[in-house]
TIROZA-942471 format. One record per residue: residue number from 1; chain; x, y, z of N, C-alpha, C in turn. Coordinates in steps of 0.2 Angstrom, whole numbers, padded with zeros to 4 digits. Example, Ala and Ser with C-alpha at 12.3 -4.5 7.8 and 13.67 -1.06 7.14 Angstrom:
{resi 1; chain A; n.c1 0066; n.c2 -0028; n.c3 0039; ca.c1 0062; ca.c2 -0022; ca.c3 0039; c.c1 0066; c.c2 -0016; c.c3 0039} $
{resi 2; chain A; n.c1 0064; n.c2 -0011; n.c3 0035; ca.c1 0068; ca.c2 -0005; ca.c3 0036; c.c1 0064; c.c2 0000; c.c3 0039} $
END
This chain:
{resi 1; chain A; n.c1 0415; n.c2 -0065; n.c3 0165; ca.c1 0418; ca.c2 -0069; ca.c3 0160; c.c1 0416; c.c2 -0076; c.c3 0162} $
{resi 2; chain A; n.c1 0415; n.c2 -0079; n.c3 0157; ca.c1 0413; ca.c2 -0086; ca.c3 0157; c.c1 0419; c.c2 -0091; c.c3 0155} $
{resi 3; chain A; n.c1 0419; n.c2 -0097; n.c3 0158; ca.c1 0424; ca.c2 -0102; ca.c3 0155; c.c1 0420; c.c2 -0107; c.c3 0151} $
{resi 4; chain A; n.c1 0423; n.c2 -0108; n.c3 0145; ca.c1 0420; ca.c2 -0113; ca.c3 0140; c.c1 0424; c.c2 -0119; c.c3 0140} $
{resi 5; chain A; n.c1 0421; n.c2 -0125; n.c3 0141; ca.c1 0424; ca.c2 -0131; ca.c3 0141; c.c1 0421; c.c2 -0135; c.c3 0135} $
{resi 6; chain A; n.c1 0424; n.c2 -0137; n.c3 0130; ca.c1 0422; ca.c2 -0141; ca.c3 0125; c.c1 0426; c.c2 -0147; c.c3 0124} $
{resi 7; chain A; n.c1 0422; n.c2 -0153; n.c3 0125; ca.c1 0426; ca.c2 -0159; ca.c3 0125; c.c1 0422; c.c2 -0165; c.c3 0122} $
{resi 8; chain A; n.c1 0425; n.c2 -0170; n.c3 0120; ca.c1 0421; ca.c2 -0176; ca.c3 0118; c.c1 0422; c.c2 -0182; c.c3 0123} $
{resi 9; chain A; n.c1 0417; n.c2 -0184; n.c3 0125; ca.c1 0417; ca.c2 -0190; ca.c3 0129; c.c1 0418; c.c2 -0196; c.c3 0125} $
{resi 10; chain A; n.c1 0423; n.c2 -0200; n.c3 0127; ca.c1 0425; ca.c2 -0206; ca.c3 0124; c.c1 0420; c.c2 -0211; c.c3 0125} $
{resi 11; chain A; n.c1 0417; n.c2 -0212; n.c3 0130; ca.c1 0412; ca.c2 -0217; ca.c3 0132; c.c1 0406; c.c2 -0218; c.c3 0127} $
{resi 12; chain A; n.c1 0404; n.c2 -0212; n.c3 0125; ca.c1 0398; ca.c2 -0212; ca.c3 0120; c.c1 0399; c.c2 -0208; c.c3 0114} $
{resi 13; chain A; n.c1 0405; n.c2 -0205; n.c3 0113; ca.c1 0407; ca.c2 -0201; ca.c3 0108; c.c1 0403; c.c2 -0195; c.c3 0107} $
{resi 14; chain A; n.c1 0401; n.c2 -0192; n.c3 0113; ca.c1 0396; ca.c2 -0186; ca.c3 0113; c.c1 0401; c.c2 -0180; c.c3 0114} $
{resi 15; chain A; n.c1 0400; n.c2 -0175; n.c3 0110; ca.c1 0403; ca.c2 -0168; ca.c3 0111; c.c1 0399; c.c2 -0164; c.c3 0115} $
{resi 16; chain A; n.c1 0402; n.c2 -0161; n.c3 0120; ca.c1 0399; ca.c2 -0157; ca.c3 0125; c.c1 0402; c.c2 -0150; c.c3 0126} $
{resi 17; chain A; n.c1 0398; n.c2 -0145; n.c3 0127; ca.c1 0400; ca.c2 -0139; ca.c3 0129; c.c1 0397; c.c2 -0137; c.c3 0136} $
{resi 18; chain A; n.c1 0402; n.c2 -0135; n.c3 0140; ca.c1 0400; ca.c2 -0133; ca.c3 0147; c.c1 0401; c.c2 -0126; c.c3 0148} $
{resi 19; chain A; n.c1 0397; n.c2 -0122; n.c3 0150; ca.c1 0398; ca.c2 -0115; ca.c3 0152; c.c1 0398; c.c2 -0114; c.c3 0159} $
{resi 20; chain A; n.c1 0404; n.c2 -0112; n.c3 0162; ca.c1 0405; ca.c2 -0111; ca.c3 0169; c.c1 0405; c.c2 -0103; c.c3 0170} $
{resi 21; chain A; n.c1 0402; n.c2 -0101; n.c3 0175; ca.c1 0402; ca.c2 -0094; ca.c3 0177; c.c1 0402; c.c2 -0093; c.c3 0185} $
{resi 22; chain A; n.c1 0397; n.c2 -0092; n.c3 0188; ca.c1 0397; ca.c2 -0091; ca.c3 0195; c.c1 0399; c.c2 -0097; c.c3 0200} $
{resi 23; chain A; n.c1 0396; n.c2 -0103; n.c3 0198; ca.c1 0397; ca.c2 -0109; ca.c3 0202; c.c1 0404; c.c2 -0112; c.c3 0200} $
{resi 24; chain A; n.c1 0406; n.c2 -0115; n.c3 0206; ca.c1 0412; ca.c2 -0119; ca.c3 0205; c.c1 0411; c.c2 -0127; c.c3 0206} $
{resi 25; chain A; n.c1 0404; n.c2 -0128; n.c3 0207; ca.c1 0402; ca.c2 -0135; ca.c3 0208; c.c1 0399; c.c2 -0138; c.c3 0202} $
{resi 26; chain A; n.c1 0396; n.c2 -0134; n.c3 0198; ca.c1 0393; ca.c2 -0137; ca.c3 0192; c.c1 0392; c.c2 -0132; c.c3 0187} $
{resi 27; chain A; n.c1 0392; n.c2 -0134; n.c3 0180; ca.c1 0392; ca.c2 -0129; ca.c3 0175; c.c1 0385; c.c2 -0125; c.c3 0175} $
{resi 28; chain A; n.c1 0385; n.c2 -0119; n.c3 0173; ca.c1 0378; ca.c2 -0115; ca.c3 0172; c.c1 0374; c.c2 -0118; c.c3 0167} $
{resi 29; chain A; n.c1 0377; n.c2 -0120; n.c3 0161; ca.c1 0374; ca.c2 -0123; ca.c3 0155; c.c1 0378; c.c2 -0128; c.c3 0152} $
{resi 30; chain A; n.c1 0374; n.c2 -0133; n.c3 0150; ca.c1 0377; ca.c2 -0139; ca.c3 0146; c.c1 0374; c.c2 -0140; c.c3 0140} $
{resi 31; chain A; n.c1 0377; n.c2 -0141; n.c3 0134; ca.c1 0374; ca.c2 -0142; ca.c3 0128; c.c1 0377; c.c2 -0148; c.c3 0125} $
{resi 32; chain A; n.c1 0373; n.c2 -0152; n.c3 0121; ca.c1 0376; ca.c2 -0158; ca.c3 0118; c.c1 0375; c.c2 -0158; c.c3 0110} $
{resi 33; chain A; n.c1 0381; n.c2 -0159; n.c3 0107; ca.c1 0381; ca.c2 -0159; ca.c3 0100; c.c1 0375; c.c2 -0164; c.c3 0096} $
{resi 34; chain A; n.c1 0374; n.c2 -0169; n.c3 0100; ca.c1 0369; ca.c2 -0174; ca.c3 0097; c.c1 0362; c.c2 -0171; c.c3 0097} $
{resi 35; chain A; n.c1 0361; n.c2 -0165; n.c3 0100; ca.c1 0354; ca.c2 -0162; ca.c3 0100; c.c1 0354; c.c2 -0157; c.c3 0094} $
{resi 36; chain A; n.c1 0359; n.c2 -0156; n.c3 0091; ca.c1 0360; ca.c2 -0151; ca.c3 0085; c.c1 0358; c.c2 -0155; c.c3 0079} $
{resi 37; chain A; n.c1 0353; n.c2 -0151; n.c3 0075; ca.c1 0351; ca.c2 -0154; ca.c3 0068; c.c1 0357; c.c2 -0153; c.c3 0063} $
{resi 38; chain A; n.c1 0360; n.c2 -0158; n.c3 0061; ca.c1 0365; ca.c2 -0158; ca.c3 0056; c.c1 0363; c.c2 -0157; c.c3 0049} $
{resi 39; chain A; n.c1 0367; n.c2 -0154; n.c3 0045; ca.c1 0366; ca.c2 -0153; ca.c3 0038; c.c1 0368; c.c2 -0159; c.c3 0035} $
{resi 40; chain A; n.c1 0365; n.c2 -0161; n.c3 0030; ca.c1 0367; ca.c2 -0167; ca.c3 0026; c.c1 0373; c.c2 -0165; c.c3 0021} $
{resi 41; chain A; n.c1 0374; n.c2 -0159; n.c3 0020; ca.c1 0379; ca.c2 -0156; ca.c3 0015; c.c1 0386; c.c2 -0156; c.c3 0018} $
{resi 42; chain A; n.c1 0387; n.c2 -0156; n.c3 0024; ca.c1 0394; ca.c2 -0156; ca.c3 0027; c.c1 0395; c.c2 -0161; c.c3 0032} $
{resi 43; chain A; n.c1 0401; n.c2 -0163; n.c3 0033; ca.c1 0403; ca.c2 -0168; ca.c3 0038; c.c1 0402; c.c2 -0165; c.c3 0045} $
{resi 44; chain A; n.c1 0401; n.c2 -0169; n.c3 0050; ca.c1 0399; ca.c2 -0166; ca.c3 0057; c.c1 0404; c.c2 -0162; c.c3 0060} $
{resi 45; chain A; n.c1 0410; n.c2 -0163; n.c3 0059; ca.c1 0416; ca.c2 -0159; ca.c3 0062; c.c1 0416; c.c2 -0152; c.c3 0060} $
{resi 46; chain A; n.c1 0413; n.c2 -0151; n.c3 0053; ca.c1 0413; ca.c2 -0144; ca.c3 0051; c.c1 0407; c.c2 -0140; c.c3 0053} $
{resi 47; chain A; n.c1 0403; n.c2 -0144; n.c3 0057; ca.c1 0397; ca.c2 -0141; ca.c3 0060; c.c1 0397; c.c2 -0139; c.c3 0067} $
{resi 48; chain A; n.c1 0403; n.c2 -0140; n.c3 0070; ca.c1 0404; ca.c2 -0138; ca.c3 0077; c.c1 0403; c.c2 -0130; c.c3 0078} $
{resi 49; chain A; n.c1 0406; n.c2 -0126; n.c3 0074; ca.c1 0405; ca.c2 -0119; ca.c3 0075; c.c1 0398; c.c2 -0117; c.c3 0074} $
{resi 50; chain A; n.c1 0394; n.c2 -0119; n.c3 0069; ca.c1 0387; ca.c2 -0117; ca.c3 0069; c.c1 0383; c.c2 -0120; c.c3 0075} $
{resi 51; chain A; n.c1 0385; n.c2 -0125; n.c3 0078; ca.c1 0382; ca.c2 -0128; ca.c3 0084; c.c1 0383; c.c2 -0123; c.c3 0090} $
{resi 52; chain A; n.c1 0389; n.c2 -0120; n.c3 0090; ca.c1 0391; ca.c2 -0116; ca.c3 0095; c.c1 0387; c.c2 -0109; c.c3 0095} $
{resi 53; chain A; n.c1 0386; n.c2 -0107; n.c3 0088; ca.c1 0381; ca.c2 -0101; ca.c3 0087; c.c1 0374; c.c2 -0103; c.c3 0090} $
{resi 54; chain A; n.c1 0372; n.c2 -0109; n.c3 0089; ca.c1 0365; ca.c2 -0110; ca.c3 0091; c.c1 0365; c.c2 -0110; c.c3 0099} $
{resi 55; chain A; n.c1 0370; n.c2 -0113; n.c3 0102; ca.c1 0371; ca.c2 -0113; ca.c3 0109; c.c1 0371; c.c2 -0106; c.c3 0112} $
{resi 56; chain A; n.c1 0375; n.c2 -0101; n.c3 0108; ca.c1 0375; ca.c2 -0094; ca.c3 0110; c.c1 0368; c.c2 -0091; c.c3 0110} $
{resi 57; chain A; n.c1 0364; n.c2 -0093; n.c3 0105; ca.c1 0358; ca.c2 -0090; ca.c3 0104; c.c1 0353; c.c2 -0092; c.c3 0110} $
{resi 58; chain A; n.c1 0354; n.c2 -0097; n.c3 0113; ca.c1 0350; ca.c2 -0099; ca.c3 0119; c.c1 0352; c.c2 -0096; c.c3 0126} $
{resi 59; chain A; n.c1 0357; n.c2 -0092; n.c3 0126; ca.c1 0359; ca.c2 -0089; ca.c3 0132; c.c1 0355; c.c2 -0084; c.c3 0134} $
{resi 60; chain A; n.c1 0354; n.c2 -0082; n.c3 0141; ca.c1 0350; ca.c2 -0077; ca.c3 0143; c.c1 0352; c.c2 -0070; c.c3 0142} $
{resi 61; chain A; n.c1 0358; n.c2 -0069; n.c3 0143; ca.c1 0361; ca.c2 -0062; ca.c3 0143; c.c1 0364; c.c2 -0061; c.c3 0136} $
{resi 62; chain A; n.c1 0363; n.c2 -0055; n.c3 0133; ca.c1 0366; ca.c2 -0054; ca.c3 0126; c.c1 0374; c.c2 -0054; c.c3 0126} $
{resi 63; chain A; n.c1 0376; n.c2 -0051; n.c3 0131; ca.c1 0384; ca.c2 -0051; ca.c3 0132; c.c1 0387; c.c2 -0058; c.c3 0132} $
{resi 64; chain A; n.c1 0383; n.c2 -0063; n.c3 0135; ca.c1 0386; ca.c2 -0070; ca.c3 0136; c.c1 0385; c.c2 -0073; c.c3 0129} $
{resi 65; chain A; n.c1 0380; n.c2 -0071; n.c3 0125; ca.c1 0379; ca.c2 -0074; ca.c3 0118; c.c1 0384; c.c2 -0071; c.c3 0114} $
{resi 66; chain A; n.c1 0386; n.c2 -0065; n.c3 0114; ca.c1 0391; ca.c2 -0062; ca.c3 0110; c.c1 0398; c.c2 -0065; c.c3 0112} $
{resi 67; chain A; n.c1 0399; n.c2 -0066; n.c3 0118; ca.c1 0406; ca.c2 -0069; ca.c3 0120; c.c1 0407; c.c2 -0076; c.c3 0117} $
{resi 68; chain A; n.c1 0402; n.c2 -0080; n.c3 0118; ca.c1 0402; ca.c2 -0087; ca.c3 0115; c.c1 0403; c.c2 -0087; c.c3 0108} $
{resi 69; chain A; n.c1 0399; n.c2 -0083; n.c3 0104; ca.c1 0399; ca.c2 -0082; ca.c3 0097; c.c1 0406; c.c2 -0080; c.c3 0095} $
{resi 70; chain A; n.c1 0409; n.c2 -0075; n.c3 0099; ca.c1 0416; ca.c2 -0072; ca.c3 0097; c.c1 0421; c.c2 -0078; c.c3 0098} $
{resi 71; chain A; n.c1 0420; n.c2 -0082; n.c3 0103; ca.c1 0424; ca.c2 -0088; ca.c3 0104; c.c1 0424; c.c2 -0093; c.c3 0098} $
{resi 72; chain A; n.c1 0417; n.c2 -0094; n.c3 0096; ca.c1 0416; ca.c2 -0098; ca.c3 0090; c.c1 0420; c.c2 -0096; c.c3 0084} $
{resi 73; chain A; n.c1 0419; n.c2 -0089; n.c3 0083; ca.c1 0423; ca.c2 -0086; ca.c3 0077; c.c1 0430; c.c2 -0087; c.c3 0078} $
{resi 74; chain A; n.c1 0433; n.c2 -0087; n.c3 0083; ca.c1 0440; ca.c2 -0088; ca.c3 0084; c.c1 0442; c.c2 -0095; c.c3 0083} $
{resi 75; chain A; n.c1 0438; n.c2 -0100; n.c3 0085; ca.c1 0439; ca.c2 -0107; ca.c3 0083; c.c1 0439; c.c2 -0107; c.c3 0075} $
{resi 76; chain A; n.c1 0434; n.c2 -0104; n.c3 0072; ca.c1 0433; ca.c2 -0105; ca.c3 0065; c.c1 0440; c.c2 -0102; c.c3 0061} $
{resi 77; chain A; n.c1 0442; n.c2 -0096; n.c3 0064; ca.c1 0448; ca.c2 -0093; ca.c3 0061; c.c1 0454; c.c2 -0097; c.c3 0062} $
{resi 78; chain A; n.c1 0455; n.c2 -0101; n.c3 0067; ca.c1 0460; ca.c2 -0105; ca.c3 0068; c.c1 0460; c.c2 -0111; c.c3 0064} $
{resi 79; chain A; n.c1 0454; n.c2 -0113; n.c3 0062; ca.c1 0454; ca.c2 -0119; ca.c3 0058; c.c1 0454; c.c2 -0117; c.c3 0050} $
{resi 80; chain A; n.c1 0453; n.c2 -0111; n.c3 0049; ca.c1 0453; ca.c2 -0108; ca.c3 0042; c.c1 0457; c.c2 -0102; c.c3 0041} $
{resi 81; chain A; n.c1 0464; n.c2 -0103; n.c3 0041; ca.c1 0469; ca.c2 -0098; ca.c3 0041; c.c1 0467; c.c2 -0092; c.c3 0036} $
{resi 82; chain A; n.c1 0464; n.c2 -0094; n.c3 0030; ca.c1 0463; ca.c2 -0089; ca.c3 0025; c.c1 0458; c.c2 -0083; c.c3 0027} $
{resi 83; chain A; n.c1 0455; n.c2 -0084; n.c3 0033; ca.c1 0451; ca.c2 -0079; ca.c3 0036; c.c1 0454; c.c2 -0073; c.c3 0039} $
{resi 84; chain A; n.c1 0461; n.c2 -0075; n.c3 0041; ca.c1 0465; ca.c2 -0070; ca.c3 0045; c.c1 0467; c.c2 -0064; c.c3 0040} $
END
């Protein structure tokens, strides 16, 4: 099981996803929202979940991709109650 840490740095307003697994000294993977190509049709905050899907697609093991995508779906469902 991986630990997911999603946060925004105040200093540069960067949203960061850190994936922690085996190591306790550094994350296994780090992703930056600024690297994601945003759609012009939606505000940036509504594109966090699609970005998480992109991050999931870049993981090595399918089970880790699935777990991150599932977590992203849970975030979406919390933000949009009508999907429950």
